[in-house]
C-alpha positions in Angstrom: 30.1 76.9 138.8 27.2 76.9 136.4 26.2 73.6 134.7 25.0 73.2 131.2 22.3 70.6 130.3 22.0 69.8 126.6 18.9 68.2 125.0 19.8 67.1 121.4 23.5 66.6 120.6 25.1 66.2 117.2 28.4 64.4 117.4 30.4 64.5 114.2 32.9 61.7 113.3 31.5 59.5 116.1 32.1 56.2 114.2 35.8 57.1 114.7 38.0 56.3 117.7 37.7 59.1 120.3 34.2 60.3 119.4 32.7 56.7 119.5 33.9 56.4 123.2 32.4 59.8 123.9 29.1 59.0 122.2 28.7 55.6 123.9 29.4 57.2 127.2 26.9 60.0 126.8 24.2 57.6 125.5 24.8 55.2 128.4 24.9 57.9 131.1 22.3 60.3 129.9 19.2 58.5 128.6 17.3 61.9 128.4 19.8 63.3 125.9 19.2 62.6 122.2 22.5 61.8 120.5 22.6 62.1 116.7 25.8 60.8 115.1 27.0 62.1 111.8 29.9 60.2 110.1 30.8 59.6 106.4 32.4 56.2 107.3 35.9 57.0 106.1 38.6 54.4 106.1 39.3 54.9 109.8 35.7 54.9 110.9 33.7 51.8 111.8 30.0 51.4 112.7 30.9 48.6 115.0 32.5 51.1 117.3 28.9 52.2 118.1 27.4 48.8 118.6 27.1 49.4 122.4 24.6 52.1 121.6 22.7 50.6 118.7 19.8 49.4 120.8 19.5 52.6 122.9 16.3 54.7 122.3 18.2 58.0 122.5 20.6 57.2 119.6 20.5 57.8 115.9 23.2 57.4 113.3 23.3 59.3 110.0 25.8 58.6 107.2 27.0 61.8 105.7 29.7 64.4 105.2 30.1 67.5 107.3 31.1 69.3 104.0 27.4 69.0 102.8 25.8 72.3 103.9 22.3 71.0 102.9 22.7 67.9 105.0 24.1 69.7 108.1 21.3 72.4 108.0 18.7 69.6 107.5 19.9 67.7 110.6 20.2 70.8 112.8 16.6 71.8 112.0 14.9 68.4 111.9 16.6 67.0 114.9 16.3 70.2 116.9 20.1 70.1 117.7 21.2 72.5 120.4 24.7 71.1 121.0 27.5 70.1 118.6 30.5 68.1 119.6 32.8 68.3 116.5 35.3 65.5 116.3 35.2 64.8 112.5 38.6 65.3 111.0 41.5 63.8 109.1 44.0 63.2 111.9 47.0 61.0 110.7 50.0 63.2 110.3 51.8 60.9 107.8 48.8 61.2 105.4 48.9 65.0 105.6 52.4 65.1 104.0 51.1 63.2 101.0 47.6 64.5 100.6 47.4 67.8 102.4 44.5 69.2 100.4 42.2 66.5 101.8 43.1 67.7 105.3 42.2 71.3 104.3 38.9 70.1 102.8 37.9 68.0 105.9 39.4 69.9 108.8 38.9 73.6 107.7 36.1 73.6 105.1 34.1 71.0 107.0 34.3 73.0 110.2 33.4 76.2 108.3 30.2 74.5 107.0 29.2 73.5 110.5 29.8 77.0 111.9 27.9 78.7 109.1 24.9 76.3 109.7 25.0 77.2 113.4 25.0 80.9 112.6 22.1 80.5 110.1 19.8 78.3 112.3 20.6 80.3 115.4 19.7 77.4 117.7 23.0 76.1 119.0 23.7 76.6 122.7 27.1 74.9 122.7 29.7 74.2 120.0 32.6 72.1 121.2 35.4 72.0 118.8 37.9 69.2 119.2 41.5 70.2 118.3 44.9 68.8 119.1 48.0 69.6 121.2 50.0 69.7 117.9 48.7 73.2 117.2 51.2 74.5 119.8 54.1 73.1 117.9 57.1 71.6 119.4 57.8 72.0 123.2 61.3 72.7 124.3 63.0 69.6 125.7 63.9 71.3 128.9 60.6 73.0 129.6 59.1 72.1 133.0 55.8 74.0 132.4 53.5 72.7 129.7 51.7 74.8 127.0 48.7 76.5 128.6 45.6 77.4 126.7 46.8 80.9 125.9 50.1 79.8 124.4 51.0 80.8 120.9 49.9 78.4 118.1 52.9 77.3 116.0 51.9 74.2 114.0 54.7 72.4 112.1 52.9 70.0 109.8 50.0 70.2 107.4 47.7 68.3 109.8 48.2 70.6 112.7 48.1 73.7 110.5 44.6 72.7 109.3 43.5 72.2 112.9 44.9 75.6 113.9 43.1 77.1 110.9 39.8 75.5 112.0 40.4 76.9 115.5 40.7 80.4 114.1 37.4 80.0 112.3 35.8 78.8 115.5 37.1 81.7 117.5 36.0 84.2 114.8 32.4 82.8 114.8 32.4 83.0 118.5 33.5 86.7 118.5 31.7 87.9 115.4 28.4 86.1 115.8 28.2 85.2 119.4 28.3 81.5 118.7 28.8 79.7 122.1 32.1 77.9 121.3 34.5 75.8 123.4 37.7 74.4 122.1 39.7 71.4 123.4 43.3 70.5 122.7 44.3 67.0 123.6 47.3 64.7 124.0 47.7 61.4 122.2 44.8 59.0 123.0 45.0 55.2 122.9 42.6 52.3 123.7 40.1 49.9 122.0 38.6 50.7 118.6 41.6 52.8 117.3 42.5 52.4 113.6 46.0 50.8 113.4 47.6 53.6 111.5 48.4 55.1 114.9 51.4 54.1 116.9 50.0 51.9 119.7 47.5 49.8 117.8 49.9 49.4 114.9 52.6 48.1 117.2 50.2 45.8 119.0 48.9 44.2 115.7 52.4 43.8 114.4 53.4 42.1 117.6 50.4 39.8 117.4 51.6 38.8 114.0 55.2 38.3 115.1 56.5 41.2 112.9 59.1 43.8 113.7 58.0 47.1 115.2 59.0 50.1 113.0 60.0 53.3 114.9 60.4 56.6 113.1 63.9 58.1 113.6 65.6 57.1 116.8 62.5 56.8 118.9 63.5 59.6 121.2 60.4 61.7 120.5 58.4 62.3 123.7 54.6 62.0 123.8 51.9 61.9 126.5 49.3 59.2 126.3 45.8 59.2 127.8 43.5 56.2 127.9 40.3 56.6 125.8 37.8 56.3 128.7 39.6 59.0 130.6 39.3 61.3 127.6 35.6 60.5 127.1 35.1 61.5 130.7 37.0 64.7 130.1 34.6 65.6 127.3 31.7 64.7 129.5 33.0 67.2 132.1 33.7 69.9 129.5 30.2 69.5 128.0 28.5 70.1 131.3 30.9 72.5 133.1 33.1 74.1 130.4 32.7 77.9 130.0 31.8 79.4 126.6 34.7 81.1 124.9 37.3 79.0 126.7 39.9 76.5 125.6 40.7 73.4 127.6 43.8 71.2 127.4 43.1 67.5 127.8 46.4 66.0 128.8 48.7 64.3 131.3 52.1 65.2 132.6 53.2 61.6 132.4 55.4 61.5 129.3 57.0 58.6 127.4 59.5 58.3 124.6 58.2 56.4 121.6 61.0 53.9 122.0 59.8 53.2 125.5 56.3 52.6 124.3 57.6 50.0 121.8 59.6 48.3 124.6 56.6 48.1 126.9 54.6 46.4 124.1 57.5 44.0 123.5 57.6 43.2 127.2 53.8 42.3 127.3 54.3 40.1 124.2 57.5 38.5 125.6 59.4 39.8 122.7 63.1 40.9 122.7 63.1 44.6 122.0 66.7 44.4 120.6 65.6 42.2 117.7 61.9 43.2 117.5 62.3 47.0 117.1 63.4 48.4 113.7 64.3 52.1 113.2 63.0 53.5 110.0 63.3 56.8 108.1 61.7 59.7 110.1 58.8 61.6 108.6 59.5 65.1 107.2 59.1 66.9 110.5 58.6 65.0 113.7 58.1 67.3 116.7 60.3 66.2 119.5 57.9 66.9 122.3 54.4 68.0 123.1 53.7 69.0 126.7 50.5 70.4 128.1 49.4 72.2 131.2 46.1 70.5 132.1 45.4 72.4 135.4 42.4 74.3 133.9 40.5 71.1 133.1 41.4 69.7 136.5 39.8 72.8 138.1 36.5 71.5 136.5 36.8 68.3 138.5 38.5 66.0 136.0 41.6 63.9 136.6 43.3 61.0 134.8 42.2 57.7 136.3 43.9 55.0 134.2 47.6 54.5 134.7 49.7 53.6 131.6 50.4 50.0 132.5 46.7 49.3 133.1 45.5 51.1 130.0 48.1 49.4 127.8 47.2 46.0 129.1 43.5 46.5 128.5 44.2 47.8 125.0 46.3 44.7 124.1 43.6 42.4 125.5 41.0 44.1 123.3 43.0 43.8 120.1 43.9 40.2 120.8 40.1 39.4 121.3 39.1 41.4 118.2 41.9 40.8 115.6 39.6 41.2 112.6 37.8 44.3 113.9 39.2 46.4 111.0 39.4 43.7 108.4 42.5 43.9 106.1 44.7 46.6 107.5 48.0 45.5 106.0 48.4 48.9 104.3 48.1 50.7 107.6 50.8 48.5 109.2 53.5 49.8 106.8 56.2 52.1 108.4 54.9 55.0 106.3 51.3 54.2 105.3 49.4 56.2 102.7 45.7 55.3 103.2 43.2 56.3 100.5 41.1 58.8 102.4 37.8 58.0 100.7 34.5 57.4 102.4 33.4 53.8 102.4 31.3 51.3 104.3 33.6 48.2 104.4 33.8 47.8 108.1 30.9 45.5 108.8 30.5 41.8 109.5 26.9 41.5 108.7 24.2 42.8 106.4 22.6 44.5 109.4 25.4 47.0 109.7 25.6 47.9 106.0 22.7 50.3 105.9 23.0 54.0 105.3 22.0 54.7 108.8 20.3 53.2 111.8 18.2 54.5 114.6 16.7 52.7 117.6 13.8 53.1 119.9 10.3 51.7 120.1 8.8 54.1 117.4 11.9 54.6 115.2 12.6 53.1 111.9 15.7 53.0 109.8 16.4 56.6 108.9 17.0 57.5 105.2 18.8 60.7 104.7 17.7 62.6 101.6 20.2 63.0 98.8 20.9 66.7 98.3 22.2 68.3 95.1 24.8 70.7 96.0 26.5 73.5 94.0 29.6 75.5 94.8 27.8 78.7 93.7 24.3 78.2 95.0 22.7 76.5 98.0 19.1 76.1 99.0 18.2 78.4 101.9 18.5 77.0 105.3 15.1 78.2 106.3 11.8 78.6 104.4 8.5 79.4 106.2 5.0 78.5 105.0 2.5 80.9 106.7 -1.2 80.4 107.0 -3.3 83.5 107.7 -2.2 85.9 105.0 -5.2 88.2 105.4 -5.0 88.1 109.2 -3.2 90.6 111.4 -0.6 88.3 112.8 -0.1 86.4 109.6 0.5 89.7 107.7 3.0 90.9 110.3 4.9 87.6 110.1 5.4 88.1 106.4 6.8 91.6 107.0 9.2 90.2 109.6 10.4 87.5 107.3 11.1 90.1 104.6 13.1 92.2 107.0 15.1 89.3 108.2 15.7 87.9 104.7 13.9 84.6 105.5 12.2 83.1 102.4 8.5 82.5 103.0 5.3 81.9 101.1 1.7 82.1 102.2 -0.4 79.0 102.0 -3.1 78.8 99.5 -5.0 75.8 100.9 -7.8 76.0 103.4 -7.0 74.5 106.8 -9.9 72.0 106.6 -8.9 70.8 103.2 -6.1 68.2 103.7 -5.2 67.7 100.0 -4.7 71.5 99.5 -2.4 71.6 102.5 -0.4 68.7 101.2 -0.1 70.4 97.8 1.2 73.6 99.6 3.9 71.6 101.4 4.9 69.7 98.3 5.1 72.8 96.2 6.7 75.2 98.7 9.0 72.7 100.5 9.1 74.6 103.8 11.3 74.0 106.8 8.6 75.3 109.2 4.9 76.0 109.1 3.3 78.9 110.9 -0.5 78.8 111.6 -1.8 82.3 112.2 -5.2 81.4 110.6 -8.3 81.0 112.7 -11.8 82.4 113.4 -11.9 85.1 116.0 -15.1 86.8 114.8 -15.9 90.1 113.3 -16.1 92.6 114.9 -15.4 90.4 118.0 -15.8 86.9 119.4 -19.6 87.3 119.8 -19.8 86.4 116.1 -18.7 82.8 117.0 -21.8 82.4 119.2 -24.0 82.4 116.2 -21.5 80.7 113.8 -20.5 77.7 115.7 -20.0 75.2 112.9 -17.8 77.7 111.0 -15.8 78.2 114.2 -15.3 74.5 114.7 -14.4 73.9 111.1 -11.5 76.3 111.2 -10.4 76.5 114.9 -10.6 72.8 115.6 -10.8 70.6 112.4 -8.6 72.9 110.4 -5.9 73.3 113.0 -5.8 69.6 113.7 -5.6 68.8 110.0 -2.7 71.1 109.5 -0.9 69.7 112.5 -1.4 66.2 111.2 -0.2 67.0 107.7 2.9 68.7 109.2 3.7 65.7 111.3 3.3 63.5 108.3 6.0 65.6 106.5 8.3 65.9 109.6 7.6 69.6 109.9 7.3 71.8 113.1 4.1 73.8 113.2 4.2 77.1 115.1 0.5 77.5 116.2 -0.8 80.9 117.3 -3.4 80.0 120.0 -4.9 82.0 122.8 -4.6 82.5 126.5 -8.3 83.4 126.7 -9.1 80.0 128.1 -8.6 81.0 131.7 -10.3 83.3 134.2 -9.4 84.5 137.6 -10.4 82.0 140.3 -9.7 81.2 144.0 -6.3 79.7 143.1 -5.4 82.6 140.8 -7.1 85.6 142.3 -6.9 89.0 140.6 -4.0 91.1 141.8 -2.2 88.1 143.5 0.6 87.8 140.9 -0.2 84.1 140.6 -0.5 83.4 136.9 -1.7 80.3 135.0 1.1 78.1 133.9 1.5 76.1 130.7 0.4 72.8 132.4 -2.7 74.3 134.0 -6.1 73.0 132.8 -8.3 75.7 131.1 -11.2 76.9 133.3 -12.9 79.5 131.1 -15.9 78.3 129.0 -17.8 81.5 128.8 -17.5 82.0 125.1 -17.8 79.4 122.3 -14.6 80.8 120.8 -12.6 80.0 123.9 -14.2 76.5 124.1 -12.9 75.6 120.7 -9.5 77.0 121.5 -9.3 75.0 124.7 -10.5 71.9 122.9 -8.0 72.0 120.1 -5.1 72.8 122.5 -5.8 69.7 124.5 -5.9 67.6 121.3 -2.7 69.2 120.0 -0.8 67.8 123.0 -0.8 64.5 121.2 1.3 66.0 118.4 5.0 66.2 119.1 5.6 68.6 116.2 3.6 71.5 117.5 4.6 74.6 119.3 1.5 76.3 120.8 1.8 80.0 121.5 -0.9 81.4 123.8 -1.4 85.0 122.7 -3.6 87.4 124.8 -5.1 90.7 123.9 -2.5 91.4 121.2 -1.1 94.9 121.0 1.2 96.5 118.3 2.6 99.9 117.5 0.1 100.2 114.7 -2.6 102.2 116.6 -4.8 102.4 113.5 -5.3 98.7 113.2 -8.8 97.8 114.4 -7.6 94.4 115.8 -5.2 96.2 118.1 -6.4 96.0 121.7 -5.5 99.6 122.4 -7.4 100.8 119.3 -10.4 98.8 120.4 -10.7 100.1 124.0 -9.8 103.7 122.9 -12.9 103.6 120.7 -15.3 102.0 123.2 -17.9 104.2 124.9 -17.1 102.5 128.2 -14.4 100.1 129.4 -14.0 97.8 132.3 -10.9 98.2 134.4 -9.3 94.9 135.2 -5.6 93.7 135.0 -4.7 91.2 132.3 -1.7 89.6 130.7 -1.1 90.8 127.1 1.1 90.2 124.1 3.2 93.1 122.6 3.5 91.8 119.0 6.4 94.1 118.1 8.5 92.3 120.8 7.1 88.8 120.7 6.6 88.1 117.0 10.3 88.2 116.3 10.7 85.8 119.3 8.3 83.4 117.6 10.6 83.3 114.6 13.5 82.6 116.9 11.5 79.8 118.6 11.0 78.3 115.2 14.7 78.4 114.5 15.3 76.7 117.9 12.6 74.1 117.0 10.9 74.7 120.4 7.8 72.6 121.0 5.0 72.3 123.5 2.8 74.9 125.1 4.1 78.4 125.8 2.4 81.4 127.5 3.2 83.9 124.8 2.7 87.1 126.8 4.9 89.7 128.4 5.6 89.1 132.1 3.1 90.7 134.5 -0.3 92.4 134.0 -1.6 95.8 133.0 -5.1 97.2 133.5 -7.3 98.9 130.9 -7.0 102.2 132.8 -3.2 102.0 133.0 -3.1 101.5 129.2 -5.5 104.4 128.6 -3.5 106.6 131.0 -0.4 105.9 128.8 -2.4 106.6 125.7 -3.4 110.0 127.2 0.2 110.8 128.2 1.9 109.8 124.9 -0.8 110.2 122.3 -3.8 112.4 123.2 -3.7 114.6 126.3 -7.4 115.4 125.8 -8.5 111.7 125.8 -11.2 110.8 128.2 -12.9 107.5 129.0 -15.6 106.1 131.2 -15.4 102.9 133.2 -18.2 100.4 133.9 -18.4 97.1 135.8 -18.2 93.6 134.6 -21.9 93.2 135.4 -22.7 96.3 133.3 -20.5 95.0 130.5 -22.3 91.6 130.5 -25.5 93.4 129.5 -24.1 94.7 126.2 -22.1 91.7 125.0 -23.3 88.2 124.0 -20.5 86.1 125.5 -18.5 86.7 128.7 -14.8 87.7 128.3 -11.8 86.1 129.7 -9.7 88.0 132.3 -6.5 86.4 133.7 -2.8 86.6 134.5 -0.5 84.2 132.6 2.8 83.0 134.1 5.4 83.9 131.5 8.4 82.6 133.4 9.0 79.7 130.9 9.3 82.2 128.0 11.4 84.6 130.1 13.8 81.8 131.0 14.3 81.0 127.3 14.5 84.7 126.3 15.9 86.6 129.3 15.7 90.0 127.6 11.9 89.8 127.4 10.4 93.0 128.9 7.6 93.2 131.5 4.3 94.3 129.9 4.4 97.9 131.0 8.0 98.5 129.9 7.3 96.8 126.6 4.2 99.0 126.0 6.2 102.1 126.5 9.2 101.0 124.4 7.5 99.3 121.5 4.1 101.1 121.3 3.8 104.5 123.0 7.3 106.0 122.6 7.3 105.3 118.8 3.9 106.9 118.5 4.5 109.8 120.9 3.1 113.1 119.8 5.0 116.2 120.9 
């Protein structure tokens, strides 16, 4: 069974009941995961539910509504979210009879906004949608087998109908766009922190006040109840072991009538159930029974741990110790409450908890989420690229790719070494990502840098560092096109051995001043956590007329050396760089196709596909050294990190044929 490991998780609705237990558990058990919580602090949410996590360095809270597309896109991009656990919803059935449109807005539209943001950003590796057992509708009273995950959905109230509708959207985005979705359907949950509109906390608080306990109808309705920590563990298991595209029931086969729940509470409070329980008018449609088959989840290794008697006792102890946790909840304790479903921040005991949001950690400050102006007809694009290097080869190709993919972009006007002009570009263009394809490589080749060292330093070192610093100041990821020409074959990486240099290896080639500046700036950029460094080598494209194309160069040389090297096929890898930006990948990446190819092998392909009469002459490295100013780098790069992230990446020779020679083949 494969296991999934997230990096940055967005949990919606995590100031609510179930999600707060899940968030606190993940933050406590997985300090390497970054947990970002998004909650609008509705009437049934409470920031105090997250107090166990407030001081944790891997936790951040953001106040906001999942219905805000701008905010959701902003969070996915800036927080590099790769996993979403979507709990946010209106859940109280009674309220759905009186204000069903609010349920449609939150449960269906809010889910749709999240799904669309996932599609647009293209960086989500898991989307866990939290649904309910009520989507199955009523279970026959004499059924001995519970509803399994493939059972028909037959919701009977507005709440469950909106949850079923949201599930259909989730399923559609999974099938239409390949979004990696998982859906859960759970039984009733109880335990600490639950808002007292739900049965168990309501009856507990009423019993604490010596009031009668209202029961809808005759109390014969049957429900299954799971303790909150067991449910949190279930989500932990599904997060790591759940299969994409699957549905998981979270349930228990231990059922109880509502009247028996009330009697158990009376017993623990030493109350007479005959005089303490009051039967009231039933709600419009009160399903008699929900019954789930939970075997699929058990197969992942989960099982219920808390027996009913123990869980109920712990829940009562918590409410008796925290009677004012929710403040004035008299409206929720009515037999048929109608809470105002409006966001608010009233559930705090101190000024410290009243902020818009809070984050923790040694270098974090209180996060202020920008206010977005939204419109029902127009929305700001989710992505906008700022590209430096307009007149360069790679910079020009990036612009063409953005046009093809419909990604808004603009070229920067500022010079890299001019900080004020870079800041003006960012303020005017307001990008989500910055691509740096600018730099000095020399014309016609890197030998130019040997006699223009200050100019090379100014752009390749000072300019690149300035841009990285400005981007960091504005919270922007910088995709930096660097070079792999900072290594050469040595005893540990001999030519033809298949042992390539990895991202963490220290550069060992100092033969050219160009390579020196590139190695220098790469080392300094390690101090910036907002930079993705892409080590390009001997770039090749299908445009065989471009003088920067490595094939074009060697095809025009009088003589060529014959030595294997790692190379970058731009037609395949530049689209990957855009995808890496969408995923907000950072750090150093060997940006080459796997494997090596020699000069002679390339020219043989050129002869086969392009010019059957083509001839060339080889000479040695020693002979080459006599006609060039600076030595050249020759090496093999280990591209396994990139291959693991993008499994379809082709080996260098296959990529050459597919992207370069076959499109140019002359018959």
